[in-house]
C-alpha positions as CSV (number, residue, x, y, z in Angstrom):
1,M,-98.8,151.4,90.9
2,F,-98.6,150.0,94.5
3,L,-94.9,150.9,94.9
4,Q,-95.3,154.3,93.4
5,T,-98.2,155.0,95.8
6,L,-96.1,153.7,98.7
7,I,-93.1,156.0,97.9
8,T,-95.4,159.0,97.4
9,G,-97.0,158.2,100.8
10,L,-93.6,157.9,102.5
11,S,-92.6,161.2,101.0
12,I,-95.6,163.0,102.3
13,G,-95.2,161.2,105.6
14,G,-91.6,162.3,105.8
15,I,-92.7,165.9,105.6
16,Y,-95.4,165.3,108.2
17,S,-92.7,163.8,110.4
18,L,-90.5,166.9,110.1
19,M,-93.4,169.0,111.2
20,A,-94.4,166.6,114.0
21,V,-90.9,166.7,115.4
22,G,-91.3,170.4,116.1
23,Y,-94.5,169.8,118.0
24,S,-92.9,166.9,119.9
25,L,-89.8,168.8,120.9
26,V,-91.7,171.7,122.4
27,F,-94.3,169.5,124.0
28,S,-91.7,167.3,125.6
29,V,-90.1,170.3,127.4
30,L,-92.9,172.7,128.0
31,N,-95.9,170.3,128.0
32,F,-98.1,172.3,125.7
33,S,-99.0,172.1,122.0
34,N,-97.3,174.9,120.1
35,F,-100.1,175.7,117.5
36,A,-97.9,178.6,116.2
37,H,-95.6,176.0,114.7
38,G,-97.7,176.0,111.5
39,A,-97.1,179.7,111.1
40,V,-93.4,179.2,111.5
41,I,-93.5,176.6,108.7
42,M,-95.3,179.0,106.5
43,L,-92.8,181.8,107.2
44,G,-89.9,179.4,106.6
45,A,-91.4,178.6,103.2
46,Y,-91.6,182.4,102.4
47,V,-87.9,182.8,103.5
48,G,-86.9,180.0,101.2
49,L,-89.0,181.4,98.4
50,A,-87.4,184.8,98.7
51,L,-83.9,183.3,98.6
52,A,-84.8,181.2,95.6
53,T,-86.5,183.9,93.5
54,K,-84.9,187.2,94.6
55,L,-81.3,186.0,95.1
56,S,-81.5,183.0,92.7
57,L,-79.8,180.7,95.2
58,G,-79.4,176.9,94.7
59,F,-81.5,174.4,96.6
60,G,-78.8,173.8,99.3
61,L,-78.5,177.5,100.2
62,V,-82.3,178.0,100.1
63,L,-82.7,175.1,102.5
64,A,-80.0,176.4,104.8
65,G,-81.4,179.9,104.8
66,S,-84.9,178.6,105.5
67,I,-83.7,176.5,108.4
68,A,-81.9,179.6,109.9
69,G,-84.8,182.0,109.2
70,A,-87.5,179.7,110.7
71,G,-85.3,178.8,113.7
72,I,-84.8,182.5,114.5
73,I,-88.5,183.2,114.1
74,A,-89.3,180.3,116.4
75,V,-86.9,181.6,119.1
76,L,-88.3,185.1,118.8
77,N,-91.8,183.7,119.1
78,E,-90.9,182.0,122.4
79,R,-89.2,185.1,123.8
80,L,-92.1,187.4,123.0
81,A,-95.1,185.2,123.6
82,Y,-94.2,182.4,125.9
83,S,-91.3,183.3,128.2
84,S,-93.1,185.7,130.5
85,L,-95.9,183.1,131.0
86,R,-93.4,180.4,131.6
87,R,-91.5,182.4,134.2
88,R,-94.8,183.1,136.0
89,K,-95.5,179.3,135.9
90,A,-98.7,179.9,134.0
91,P,-100.9,176.8,133.2
92,S,-100.2,175.1,129.9
93,L,-103.6,176.2,128.7
94,Y,-102.4,179.8,128.8
95,L,-99.4,178.9,126.7
96,M,-101.6,177.1,124.2
97,I,-104.0,180.1,123.9
98,S,-101.0,182.4,123.4
99,A,-99.7,180.1,120.6
100,M,-103.1,180.3,118.9
101,G,-102.9,184.0,119.0
102,C,-99.4,184.0,117.5
103,A,-100.6,181.8,114.7
104,V,-103.4,184.1,113.8
105,F,-101.2,187.2,114.1
106,L,-98.4,185.9,111.9
107,E,-100.8,184.6,109.3
108,N,-102.6,188.0,109.0
109,M,-99.2,189.8,109.1
110,V,-98.3,187.9,105.9
111,Y,-101.7,188.8,104.4
112,A,-101.1,192.5,105.2
113,T,-97.5,192.7,103.9
114,I,-97.2,190.1,101.2
115,G,-100.7,189.4,100.1
116,S,-102.8,186.3,99.5
117,R,-101.3,185.3,96.2
118,F,-100.0,181.7,95.6
119,Y,-96.3,181.4,94.8
120,A,-94.3,178.5,93.3
121,F,-90.7,177.6,93.9
122,P,-88.4,177.2,91.0
123,E,-88.3,173.7,89.7
124,F,-85.1,172.6,91.6
125,F,-85.7,169.0,90.6
126,A,-87.1,169.7,87.1
127,R,-89.8,167.0,87.5
128,Q,-87.1,164.3,87.4
129,V,-88.3,160.8,87.8
130,I,-86.4,157.6,88.6
131,T,-87.5,154.0,88.1
132,V,-87.8,151.8,91.1
133,G,-89.1,148.2,90.7
134,G,-90.7,149.1,87.4
135,S,-92.5,152.1,88.8
136,S,-91.7,155.7,88.0
137,V,-91.4,157.9,91.1
138,S,-90.5,161.5,91.5
139,L,-87.0,162.4,92.6
140,L,-88.5,165.0,94.9
141,D,-90.6,162.3,96.7
142,V,-87.5,160.1,97.2
143,G,-85.4,163.1,98.2
144,A,-88.0,164.4,100.7
145,F,-88.3,160.9,102.3
146,L,-84.6,160.3,102.6
147,F,-83.9,163.9,103.8
148,A,-86.5,163.5,106.5
149,L,-85.0,160.3,107.7
150,A,-81.5,161.8,107.8
151,A,-82.6,165.0,109.6
152,I,-84.5,163.1,112.3
153,L,-81.6,160.6,112.7
154,G,-79.3,163.6,113.1
155,L,-81.6,165.1,115.7
156,H,-81.7,161.8,117.6
157,L,-77.9,161.6,117.6
158,F,-77.7,165.2,118.8
159,I,-80.2,164.5,121.6
160,T,-78.5,161.3,122.8
161,R,-74.7,162.0,122.2
162,T,-74.1,165.7,123.0
163,R,-74.1,167.5,126.4
164,T,-76.8,169.9,125.2
165,G,-78.9,167.0,124.1
166,I,-78.5,165.4,127.5
167,A,-79.5,168.7,129.1
168,I,-82.7,168.7,127.0
169,R,-83.5,165.1,128.1
170,A,-82.9,166.2,131.7
171,G,-85.3,169.1,131.2
172,V,-87.9,166.8,129.8
173,S,-87.7,164.7,133.0
174,D,-87.6,167.5,135.5
175,M,-87.2,171.2,134.7
176,T,-86.8,172.2,138.3
177,M,-84.1,169.7,139.1
178,C,-82.4,170.6,135.8
179,S,-82.3,174.3,136.9
180,L,-80.9,173.4,140.3
181,M,-78.1,171.5,138.6
182,G,-76.9,174.7,137.0
183,V,-78.6,174.4,133.6
184,D,-79.6,177.8,132.0
185,L,-83.3,177.0,131.3
186,D,-83.8,180.1,129.1
187,R,-80.8,179.0,126.9
188,L,-82.1,175.4,126.9
189,I,-85.6,176.3,125.8
190,A,-84.2,178.7,123.1
191,I,-82.2,175.8,121.7
192,V,-85.3,173.6,121.7
193,F,-87.3,176.2,119.8
194,L,-84.3,176.8,117.4
195,L,-84.3,173.1,116.6
196,A,-88.1,173.0,116.2
197,G,-87.9,176.0,113.9
198,G,-85.2,174.5,111.9
199,F,-87.3,171.5,111.2
200,A,-90.2,173.8,110.4
201,G,-88.0,175.5,107.8
202,V,-87.1,172.2,106.1
203,A,-90.8,171.2,106.0
204,G,-91.8,174.6,104.7
205,V,-89.4,174.3,101.7
206,F,-90.4,170.8,100.8
207,L,-94.1,171.7,101.1
208,G,-93.6,174.8,99.0
209,I,-91.7,172.9,96.3
210,K,-94.2,170.0,96.2
211,Y,-97.3,172.3,96.3
212,L,-97.4,176.1,96.6
213,V,-96.5,178.9,99.1
214,Y,-99.4,180.9,100.5
215,P,-100.4,182.4,103.9
216,T,-102.6,179.6,105.1
217,M,-100.3,176.8,104.1
218,G,-99.4,176.4,107.8
219,W,-102.8,174.8,108.5
220,V,-101.5,171.6,106.9
221,T,-99.8,171.1,110.3
222,N,-103.1,169.8,111.6
223,K,-101.9,166.6,109.9
224,A,-98.6,166.9,111.6
225,Y,-100.4,167.3,115.0
226,I,-102.3,164.1,114.1
227,A,-99.0,162.4,113.4
228,A,-97.5,163.5,116.7
229,V,-100.6,162.2,118.6
230,I,-100.4,158.9,116.8
231,G,-96.7,158.5,117.5
232,G,-97.0,159.9,121.0
233,L,-96.6,163.5,121.9
234,G,-93.1,164.2,123.1
235,S,-91.6,161.1,121.4
236,L,-89.2,161.7,118.4
237,P,-89.4,158.0,117.2
238,G,-93.2,158.4,117.5
239,A,-93.2,161.6,115.4
240,L,-91.4,159.8,112.7
241,A,-93.6,156.7,112.8
242,G,-96.8,158.7,113.1
243,G,-95.9,160.9,110.2
244,L,-95.0,158.0,107.9
245,L,-98.1,156.0,108.9
246,L,-100.4,159.0,108.3
247,G,-98.8,159.9,105.0
248,V,-99.0,156.3,103.6
249,V,-102.6,155.9,104.8
250,E,-103.7,159.2,103.2
251,T,-102.0,158.4,99.9
252,F,-103.5,154.9,99.7
253,V,-107.0,156.3,100.6
254,S,-106.6,159.0,97.9
255,S,-105.5,156.5,95.3
256,Y,-107.8,153.5,96.0
257,V,-110.8,155.0,97.7
258,S,-111.4,158.7,97.1
259,S,-109.3,161.9,97.7
260,V,-112.4,163.4,99.3
261,M,-112.3,160.7,102.0
262,R,-108.6,161.3,102.8
263,D,-109.2,163.8,105.6
264,V,-112.1,161.6,107.0
265,F,-109.7,158.7,107.4
266,S,-107.0,161.0,109.0
267,F,-109.3,162.4,111.7
268,T,-111.0,159.1,112.2
269,L,-107.5,157.7,112.9
270,L,-106.9,160.5,115.4
271,I,-110.1,159.9,117.2
272,A,-109.4,156.1,117.4
273,F,-106.0,156.7,119.0
274,L,-107.3,159.3,121.4
275,V,-110.0,156.8,122.5
276,W,-108.0,153.5,122.6
277,R,-104.4,154.6,122.9
278,P,-104.2,158.3,124.0
279,N,-100.5,158.1,124.6
280,G,-99.8,157.0,121.0
281,L,-97.4,154.4,119.8
282,W,-94.3,155.6,121.8
283,G,-95.8,158.1,124.2
284,Q,-95.4,157.9,128.0
285,D,-98.1,158.4,130.6
286,S,-98.4,162.0,131.8
287,E,-100.7,163.9,134.1
288,E,-101.6,166.6,131.6
289,K,-101.6,167.0,127.8
290,V,-102.9,170.3,126.4
């Protein structure tokens, strides 16, 4: 029972980590919390659902299509809602308010065009289970955890080993100096949003398969935001650690205490970190966090 609960918690934590990475990427470069990220996750899930049900594509193609679709949506969101504010050097608070407006707009757009019905993905994994240490665990849970680890490791290698990744790290340190060195900031920020959107697409597909697809499913990213704060906003290792920690804590609370108390523990953990360790586990000191 313990091992089964742990693996389930790591699976949920892996999905939280995928979502938290999107927050951390945008925050590290533009220094604001992109609350529209949840809506991008929701739209990525709908893209994957359409590919799976309308075109009857396999899991791999559905995942790839959702990554591409959510990435494009994230880039368009930046171009239409944030770029003009960014060029005018608006305060981070204005960007955050714009992000909130985008989230509400995209959610209501889905209500108006698709409706409020709940949809289920095809059973790609057919409820398959495997035995680990005498416990039966879902193949979906194991796959989600391993895929999250692989995706975040791949992003880490991209950030640390490629010229574009080095440019992103330079932008994190000093956007002005990065621009003076000849880096195209618009292109750089577009790549950051494309990466964040791609991770949103992955998270949306796994959330949709594990649960259901519906217009307000993006609000689950409140948990991803908690994970990002726990790990340290702007830190990729922190996003992974925070997501896994939160997923495990929630699962054990649900199993051994009460599922009703799960959110109470989650937000209590958030408050505790904001009071005693506001920069999270791997975060760095900064003058402003919005």
